[in-house]
C-alpha positions as CSV (number, residue, x, y, z in Angstrom):
1,M,0.9,44.4,10.8
2,A,0.4,44.2,7.1
3,L,3.4,43.6,4.8
4,P,4.2,46.4,2.4
5,L,2.9,46.3,-1.2
6,P,5.7,44.5,-3.1
7,P,5.0,41.0,-1.7
8,A,1.4,41.4,-2.5
9,Q,2.0,42.2,-6.2
10,P,3.0,38.6,-7.2
11,I,-0.2,37.4,-5.4
12,L,-2.3,39.9,-7.3
13,Y,-0.7,39.0,-10.5
14,G,-1.3,35.3,-9.9
15,L,-5.0,35.9,-9.1
16,N,-5.5,37.9,-12.2
17,H,-3.7,35.3,-14.3
18,L,-6.1,32.6,-12.9
19,L,-9.1,35.0,-13.6
20,G,-7.7,35.5,-17.1
21,Q,-8.1,31.7,-17.7
22,A,-11.6,31.7,-16.3
23,G,-14.2,33.8,-18.2
24,W,-17.0,32.6,-15.9
25,A,-15.1,34.0,-12.9
26,R,-14.5,37.4,-14.5
27,D,-18.2,37.5,-15.5
28,R,-19.2,36.8,-12.0
29,L,-17.0,39.6,-10.6
30,K,-17.9,42.2,-13.2
31,D,-21.2,42.9,-11.2
32,F,-19.0,44.2,-8.4
33,A,-16.8,46.5,-10.4
34,G,-15.5,49.4,-8.2
35,R,-16.2,47.6,-5.0
36,H,-13.4,46.6,-2.5
37,A,-12.3,43.4,-0.8
38,H,-9.8,42.8,2.1
39,L,-8.1,39.5,1.9
40,A,-5.8,38.5,4.8
41,L,-3.5,35.6,5.4
42,G,-1.7,36.3,8.7
43,P,0.6,39.3,8.0
44,V,-0.1,39.2,4.3
45,V,-2.9,41.6,3.5
46,L,-4.3,42.4,0.1
47,E,-6.6,45.3,-0.4
48,L,-8.3,44.6,-3.7
49,A,-10.7,46.5,-6.0
50,V,-12.7,44.7,-8.7
51,T,-12.2,46.2,-12.2
52,D,-14.7,46.6,-15.0
53,E,-13.1,43.5,-16.6
54,G,-13.7,41.3,-13.6
55,L,-10.1,41.4,-12.6
56,F,-8.4,42.6,-9.4
57,A,-6.4,45.8,-8.9
58,T,-4.8,47.3,-5.8
59,A,-7.4,49.3,-3.9
60,S,-6.8,52.9,-3.2
61,E,-5.4,53.5,0.2
62,G,-8.0,54.1,2.9
63,A,-10.8,52.6,0.8
64,A,-13.4,50.9,3.0
65,A,-13.7,47.2,2.2
66,D,-17.1,45.8,1.2
67,V,-16.0,42.3,2.1
68,S,-13.2,41.0,4.4
69,I,-11.9,37.5,4.1
70,A,-9.5,36.3,6.8
71,L,-7.9,33.0,5.7
72,P,-6.7,30.6,8.4
73,L,-3.0,30.5,9.2
74,D,-2.7,26.9,8.1
75,A,-4.0,27.9,4.6
76,P,-0.9,26.6,2.8
77,L,-1.2,23.2,4.5
78,R,-5.0,23.1,3.7
79,M,-4.2,24.0,0.2
80,M,-1.9,21.0,-0.2
81,Q,-4.5,18.7,1.5
82,G,-7.7,19.7,-0.3
83,G,-7.2,22.7,-2.5
84,V,-8.8,26.2,-2.4
85,A,-12.1,24.7,-1.3
86,E,-10.4,23.3,1.9
87,V,-8.8,26.7,2.6
88,M,-12.2,28.5,2.2
89,K,-13.8,26.2,4.7
90,G,-11.7,27.8,7.5
91,A,-12.0,31.4,6.2
92,Q,-13.9,34.0,8.1
93,V,-16.0,36.2,5.8
94,T,-17.7,39.4,6.7
95,G,-19.3,42.2,4.8
96,A,-21.8,42.5,1.9
97,A,-23.4,39.1,1.5
98,D,-23.8,39.2,-2.3
99,M,-20.2,40.1,-2.9
100,A,-19.0,37.7,-0.2
101,D,-20.9,34.9,-1.9
102,A,-19.6,35.7,-5.4
103,L,-16.0,36.2,-4.2
104,G,-16.1,33.0,-2.1
105,Y,-17.6,31.1,-5.0
106,V,-14.8,32.3,-7.4
107,L,-12.0,31.6,-4.9
108,R,-13.3,28.1,-4.2
109,N,-13.7,27.1,-7.8
110,L,-10.8,28.9,-9.5
111,R,-8.3,26.4,-10.9
112,W,-5.0,26.9,-12.5
113,D,-4.7,25.3,-15.9
114,A,-1.0,24.5,-15.6
115,E,-1.0,22.4,-18.8
116,E,-2.2,25.3,-20.8
117,D,0.5,27.6,-19.4
118,L,3.2,25.0,-19.8
119,S,2.2,24.1,-23.4
120,K,3.3,27.6,-24.5
121,F,6.9,26.7,-23.6
122,V,7.2,23.0,-24.3
123,G,4.3,22.1,-26.5
124,D,1.0,20.3,-25.9
125,I,2.1,16.7,-25.6
126,A,5.1,17.4,-23.4
127,A,2.9,19.7,-21.2
128,H,0.3,17.0,-20.8
129,R,2.9,14.4,-19.8
130,I,4.7,16.8,-17.4
131,V,1.4,17.7,-15.6
132,R,0.2,14.1,-15.4
133,G,3.7,13.1,-14.0
134,A,3.4,15.9,-11.4
135,E,-0.1,14.8,-10.5
136,S,1.2,11.2,-10.0
137,L,4.1,12.4,-7.9
138,V,1.7,14.4,-5.6
139,A,-0.7,11.4,-5.3
140,W,2.3,9.2,-4.4
141,Q,3.5,11.6,-1.8
142,K,0.0,11.8,-0.2
143,D,-0.3,8.1,-0.2
144,A,3.3,7.7,1.3
145,A,2.4,10.2,4.1
146,T,-0.8,8.4,4.9
147,R,0.9,5.1,5.0
148,L,3.7,6.5,7.2
149,G,1.2,7.9,9.6
150,E,-0.7,4.6,9.8
151,N,2.6,2.6,10.3
152,L,3.8,5.0,13.0
153,S,0.5,4.8,15.0
154,E,0.5,1.0,14.7
155,Y,4.1,0.8,16.0
156,L,3.4,3.2,18.9
157,L,0.2,1.3,19.8
158,H,1.2,-2.3,19.4
159,E,4.9,-2.9,19.1
160,S,6.3,-0.3,21.4
161,P,3.3,0.7,23.6
162,Q,4.0,4.4,23.9
163,L,0.4,5.2,23.2
164,V,-2.8,3.7,24.6
165,K,-6.0,2.9,22.8
166,Q,-8.9,5.1,23.8
167,A,-11.0,2.1,24.9
168,D,-8.1,0.8,27.1
169,L,-7.7,4.2,28.7
170,K,-11.5,4.4,29.4
171,A,-11.4,0.9,31.0
172,F,-8.5,1.9,33.2
173,K,-10.2,5.1,34.2
174,D,-13.4,3.2,35.1
175,D,-11.3,0.6,37.2
176,V,-9.5,3.5,39.1
177,A,-12.9,5.1,39.8
178,A,-14.4,1.8,41.0
179,L,-11.3,1.2,43.2
180,A,-11.6,4.7,44.7
181,D,-15.3,4.0,45.5
182,D,-14.4,0.7,47.2
183,L,-11.6,2.5,49.2
184,K,-14.1,5.1,50.4
185,A,-16.5,2.3,51.5
186,L,-13.7,0.5,53.3
187,E,-12.7,3.7,55.1
188,K,-16.3,4.2,56.2
189,R,-16.5,0.7,57.6
190,L,-13.3,1.1,59.4
191,G,-14.5,4.3,60.8
192,S,-17.6,2.7,62.1
193,V,-15.6,-0.2,63.8
194,K,-13.6,2.2,65.9
């Protein structure tokens, strides 16, 4: 079930804002003016039409999509881990190959120039410092999450053996299989003695 139009409007506005900052992307999309794309992320569905300016508009109701892109449900998590390129790796794309290629390329390579937008409110130097500070914070959080995961796995493997190493599990499995074979051989011998 698709969500009604209002939640899609901010997404459409955001996409067009990013396209407004990227002339190369608009130029690439202009070739597909008048064609339609269906973009879905779970219940959020966007029916888009490419305008003559290379921007997106809401497609007319009932218009057949030339391209359909279904984003994975974990797209927000993928976005945090590796950006749009990581999200697009898990996307399912169907439809016209030329438009799908162009749209996929644009979505993979579209970047927000946050510093440019922020500089309109706080000035160039402050915007630069804010963006660099935010980038440092994000890098620190990723590093902290990685270290937490490594420490937790080390604790569960070594200090409080709740988990078993794969090599140890395989060795145990092989030992159990050998014991089962030995038991069958012993049962066979005992059966022949009787």
